[in-house]
C-alpha positions in Angstrom: -61.7 30.6 -0.5 -61.1 31.9 3.1 -62.7 30.0 5.9 -63.8 32.6 8.7 -64.1 30.0 11.4 -60.6 28.5 11.1 -57.7 30.5 12.4 -54.9 30.9 9.8 -51.4 29.7 10.8 -48.6 32.3 11.1 -46.2 32.8 8.3 -42.5 31.5 8.8 -40.1 34.4 9.0 -38.5 35.8 6.1 -35.1 34.7 5.1 -32.7 37.5 3.6 -31.9 37.0 0.1 -28.1 37.4 0.7 -26.4 35.7 3.5 -24.3 37.9 5.9 -20.8 38.5 4.8 -18.3 36.0 6.4 -15.0 37.1 7.9 -11.9 36.5 5.6 -10.2 33.0 6.1 -7.1 34.1 7.1 -7.5 37.6 8.5 -3.5 37.9 9.3 -2.8 37.7 5.7 -2.9 40.8 3.5 -5.2 40.5 0.5 -3.5 39.8 -2.9 -2.9 42.6 -5.1 -2.3 42.3 -8.9 0.8 43.3 -10.3 0.9 45.7 -13.0 2.6 43.5 -15.5 0.6 41.6 -17.9 -0.2 37.8 -17.8 2.2 37.1 -20.7 5.0 38.6 -19.0 4.4 36.6 -15.9 4.5 33.5 -18.1 7.5 34.5 -19.5 9.1 34.6 -16.2 8.9 31.0 -15.8 11.2 30.8 -19.0 14.0 33.0 -17.9 17.5 31.6 -16.7 19.5 32.8 -13.6 20.6 35.9 -15.2 17.1 37.0 -16.5 17.6 36.0 -20.1 15.1 34.1 -22.0 16.0 30.3 -21.8 15.2 29.0 -25.5 15.7 25.4 -24.4 13.0 25.7 -21.7 10.7 27.3 -24.2 11.5 24.5 -26.9 11.3 21.5 -24.4 7.9 22.9 -23.0 6.7 23.5 -26.6 7.3 19.9 -27.6 5.5 18.7 -24.5 2.5 20.7 -25.3 2.6 19.2 -28.7 2.8 15.7 -27.5 -0.1 16.4 -25.1 -2.2 18.0 -27.7 -1.5 14.9 -29.8 -2.7 12.4 -27.1 -5.8 14.5 -26.1 -7.2 16.0 -29.3 -8.9 12.4 -30.4 -10.5 12.2 -27.1 -11.8 15.8 -27.4 -13.1 15.5 -30.9 -15.0 12.5 -30.0 -16.9 14.3 -27.4 -17.5 17.3 -29.7 -18.9 15.2 -32.5 -21.6 13.8 -30.4 
């Protein structure tokens, strides 16, 4: 119901739905570009020796560490999943 004797308060101004774009954090740094190599190739680069060959010892050691970590974390994860 509208009361004719009472003036209406003005509506607040509308705010835009999207905030204005901000300038880049580091304007002097060029934007990063993705290399054409696959993600798997980039991971394998961490396991190469100085000549560029795959270092089987590094791969084996890392796999053992991941296995140990999984053995320590999996009981905690299964407790949260079963709840």
